[in-house]
N, C-alpha and C positions, 0 to 999 in steps of 0.2 A: 683563671684567678685575677684580680685587679691588682696591680702595684702600680707606685709610683716611684719615679726615678726623678731625684731632685740635686741640687747643686745651689751651693751659695757664693756670693764675693762679701769679703766684710771690710774692715777698717785695719786687722790685724789679726793677730795668732791666738789673743787670749780674752773673751767676753768678762772674766773676772778681772782683768786689768783696762776694763772701760771700752775693749773693742765692740762693734757692732755689724748687724746685718746689713748691706748696703743693697744689695740686689738677690733675689730667688727664682730659680727657673724650675718649675715641677712637669713632667711629662707621665702621660698616662697610658699604661701598657696593659693589657688583655690577653693572657695565653700568651705573653713574651711578644705580643704583635702592638706596636704603637696604634693608637685609635685616633690619633690627631688631636685630642685636647689636651690643652697644657694651662699651667698658669704661670704669669710671671708678672714681677713688680719689683721697681725700685724702691729704696727708701731714705729718707731723711735721716742718717745718723745721729745728729744733732751735735755733732764735732768735724774738727778738719780731719781731713782725709791726710794721712801720713804720705810721704812722697813714695816710700818703700811701697805700698799697697796701691797707689795709684799706678806705678809702673807696673804692675801684675794686669791690672782689669782696665784702667783707663778711665776708671771714673773719678772725677774731681769733686770738689767742694762745692764748686759752683753749679754743676749739674744736678746735684743732688739735693740743691738747697729748698727747690720747690717741690721735691717727691713726697707725697705723703710718709708720714710717720709708721713705722711697724705695727704700731696698736690699730690704726686706721685700717689697715689691710687685714689683719690676724681673723677675722671673721671669716672672710672671704676665704683665705689660705686654707683654714681647717674645714670649711665645707668641703672645698676642692680636695683635699687628702681623704679625708673621712677618717676611716678605720683601717686603710689599707697599709700593707707592708711596704716600708720605704726604703728605697736603693739608694745609696750614695756611695762613692769612691773615697775612703777612708773617712767612713761615715760618722764614727765618733768624734770628728772635726765638726760636720756639720750639725749634728745631732747637740752638741755642745752648745752651740749658736742659738740653733733652733728654740731646744727649752730655756737657754737664758732669756732671750726674746719673748717666749710665751710667759715665763714667769712673770718678767719684767713689766709687763701688761695684765696681768692678775690673770691669766689664762693656765690651763692645767697643762704640765708638760707632756711631752709626747713620750709612752712607753718605749722604754730599749730593748724590748722583745720584739719590736717592731722592724728593728734595724736589720738591712741586708747590707752587706759590705764588700764591695766586688774588690777593695783591695785583697781582702783575707781570701776572697774566692782566687784572686789572681796568684796569689803567692801558694795559695795550696795547689792551683791547676799548672803552674809553669814556676817551680822553685827555680831561684838563683837568676831568672832573669828580670830584666827590666819591667815594672810595673806601673810609671805613671800612664796618666791617660793617654799623651802623645804615644809610648810607646805600644800600649793594647790597640789603640787603632792603627798603629803601622802593622802589628802582629796579624791582625784580624782582616787588613785591607779596607780601612773604614776611610772614606774620604774628611780629612782634616784642614781642607786647604783654607775654610772660612777662619780659622782658629788663629788669627792673628795675636789676638790678648784673650784673658781668660774671660769667659761672660758665661752666666749662669746658666741661661734658657741652651745658649748651643751646647754649653759643656754638659748637661742633662741630656739633650737630644741624641749627644756623642757618647753616652753612657750608656743610654740605653741601649743601643746597638751592641755595644762591647758587651754588656749585661746578656745579652740573649746569646753571643757567642761563646760567654763563659759557661752557662749553662744549658749548653747543648745545641748550640746552632741554630739554624734556622727552620729546621724540621722538627723542633721540638713541638709546634702548635698541630701537627701532621697527626691524626686519629688513624689506626687501622680499624676502619670501620667498613663494614661490608656495604656496598653500594649496588644498586641495581642500574645496570648496564643498557641502555635502550639503543638497539642498533636498526636504523633506520633502511629499510629494502627498497630499493626503485626499480620498478620495470624497466627491462631495458628497450633500448629503441626500436628493435625489431622484434620481429617471433624468434620464441626458444627452439632449437633443433633437439631433441631427447632422442639420442643413440642405445639401445640395446648393448649391454656388456659383451665383448666378444668371448666366447668361451674358453676354457684354458685348452691350450694346445698339448697333446701327449708329449712325454720327454724319456718315457722306456724304450730301451731299443729294440727291434723288432729280430727275428731268428737271422735274415740276412745281413743286416747292419753287425750283427754278433759274429755270425762265420767270417765275415770280411776283416773283423778287428783283429781275428785269431790268426788268420792268413799273414797279415800285415807284422804281427808279434814275431810270427816264425821266420820272418826275412832278416831280424834283429840280429847281429855278430857280437856275442859276447854281452848281453846288455847287463847294466847296473845290477838290477835286482837279482840277476841269476847268482852273481858272486855271495851276495849276504845268504840267498837259499842254501847254496852247497854249504858254507861255513857253518850252517846250522845243525 
């Protein structure tokens, strides 16, 4: 099954309050395995970048000033995500911004039925634990050393690995399918000696052996088994 793991960076927390998407990163996975295909873009939000948001992701007003507007990349984004399920961490936040931007440029919004929220999965699987992306990477031994600041594409790549672990680990793609095993038989370097099996040796005692055994038993003084036989 094809799924898209994605993340966004924004100017703030509320699209209704005028905040906009400034970066989106999407990673394609198929049967829980990354295919190597991704979509990544920065956007000009057409507003100043608040210092609080800049401290999170490091994207400045100057850096974004020459980037395309969301509307200019919307078609390319929609072609990439197609109708696949969309996986995000705290997905209602990212879906809210994504649909606001799509509606803002006259595009239909993405159905919430396509939403897969890894935060909900993590809370269900590990109640009471920390569920941030950093905490989940630590839990599953995922290298996050490059994550100095938030970045949409890097975070989507990390989240793809977290999602695999939350949904069964890396063995999820293994199918129990019978396979034909081919065994290669090579000729030996020299001639093969074939030996006939040796006939089984007789193990039953002969009369002489039985007589010698009776004579040996008769020499024993007060044998243990005699005590039990007399008691009976």
